[in-house]
Structures are given as structure tokens and as C-alpha cells.
C-alpha positions in Angstrom: -146.0 -46.1 86.2 -148.8 -43.8 85.1 -149.2 -40.1 84.6 -152.2 -38.7 86.5 -153.7 -35.3 85.4 -156.3 -33.6 87.6 -158.8 -32.0 85.2 -160.1 -29.5 87.8 -156.6 -28.1 88.1 -155.8 -28.2 84.5 -159.1 -26.7 83.2 -161.9 -26.1 85.7 -164.8 -27.6 87.6 -167.1 -26.4 84.9 -166.0 -27.3 81.4 -168.2 -25.9 78.6 -166.0 -25.7 75.4 -164.8 -28.4 73.1 -161.6 -26.3 72.8 -160.6 -27.3 76.3 -159.7 -30.7 74.9 -156.7 -29.0 73.3 -155.5 -28.2 76.8 -155.5 -31.8 77.7 -154.0 -32.8 74.3 -151.1 -30.4 75.0 -150.6 -31.8 78.5 -150.4 -35.4 77.3 -148.5 -34.8 74.1 -145.4 -37.0 74.0 -146.3 -39.1 77.0 -146.0 -42.8 76.3 -146.9 -44.2 79.7 -150.5 -44.8 80.8 -152.4 -41.5 81.4 -155.2 -41.1 83.9 -157.5 -38.1 83.7 -158.8 -37.6 87.2 -162.2 -35.9 87.2 -162.4 -35.4 91.0 -164.1 -32.0 91.6 -165.4 -31.6 88.0 -169.1 -30.8 88.4 -170.1 -30.2 84.7 -168.8 -30.9 81.2 -170.7 -30.0 78.1 -171.7 -32.5 75.4 -169.4 -30.8 72.9 -166.4 -31.1 75.3 -167.4 -34.7 75.9 -167.6 -35.4 72.2 -164.1 -34.1 71.7 -162.9 -36.0 74.7 -164.3 -39.2 73.1 -162.2 -38.4 70.0 -159.1 -37.9 72.2 -159.6 -41.2 73.9 -159.8 -42.9 70.5 -156.5 -41.2 69.5 -154.7 -42.2 72.7 -155.4 -45.8 73.8 -153.2 -45.3 76.9 -155.8 -42.8 78.3 -158.3 -43.6 81.0 -160.8 -41.6 83.1 -161.4 -41.9 86.8 -163.4 -40.3 89.6 -166.3 -39.1 87.5 -169.5 -38.0 89.3 -172.8 -39.4 88.1 -173.5 -36.4 85.7 -170.0 -36.7 84.1 -170.4 -40.5 83.7 -173.9 -40.0 82.2 -172.6 -37.5 79.7 -169.8 -39.8 78.6 -172.2 -42.7 78.3 -174.6 -40.6 76.2 -171.9 -39.5 73.8 -170.4 -43.0 73.6 -173.9 -44.5 72.8 -174.5 -41.9 70.2 -171.2 -42.6 68.5 -171.8 -46.3 68.5 -175.3 -46.1 67.0 -175.9 -45.6 63.3 -177.4 -42.3 62.4 -180.5 -42.7 60.3 -181.9 -39.8 58.3 -185.4 -39.9 57.1 -184.5 -37.8 54.0 -181.3 -37.2 52.2 -182.4 -33.8 50.9 -183.2 -30.5 52.5 -185.4 -27.8 51.2 -183.9 -24.3 51.1 -186.3 -21.5 52.1 -185.7 -18.0 50.9 -187.2 -14.9 52.5 -187.5 -11.4 51.2 -187.6 -9.7 54.6 -187.5 -10.4 58.4 -191.3 -10.3 58.6 -191.7 -13.3 56.3 -188.9 -15.1 58.1 -190.6 -14.5 61.5 -193.9 -15.7 60.1 -192.3 -18.9 58.8 -190.5 -19.5 62.1 -193.7 -19.2 64.1 -195.1 -22.2 62.2 -192.3 -24.6 63.2 
């Protein structure tokens, strides 16, 4: 038997905060059976929420997702691909700029 959770009822149809994963985490805490997160009716989820959802899925191997629209599936695919690819940085160092006033900061920002 599985536990089915309708995300639109638990959170919203428009999910914009990574903190919303904590609502899901609380809802599934202590459940040992298979858990299905049903995304029927969810129109939008932010990349930050999706990133945290990815973490949650790695923590709970009994978790699966269903009924995602094309946008939701695309966001999940994007985050998953980003997590699986190695991050390559051109430089390991960063230059720290200091400004004496807002005018010099604004001048610098206009050049980037």
C-alpha cells in the first residue's frame, strides 16, 4: 500500500519557496511505506523548491512523483541534470572590490 499526498492541497498550485519542502518533510516523517507526491494541479514550482525537493528524494528512496505538467517535469529535469554534471569553475579565486561611496559602486556596476 502507498501513501498519496496531493501537493496542491498540502502547499499550493504555485510553489516559490524552498522552505515548502519542510511541509512535505513533516507530512512524510515516519512513513515507511511507498509515498507518492501527486502534482496534479500544481502550475509552478521554483528552481529553489525543486532543488530542495531533489534533496528530499535522495533522503527518502520510497518517494516518487506523479502527474507533473510539462513545466514541472522540465524544472525537475533541469535540476537533476545540474546535480549530475560536474561544476567547472574557470578560476578558483575571486577579486574583492572596495568602494568609497555609492557613486563609485554605481560606476563600476554600469561596466559589468
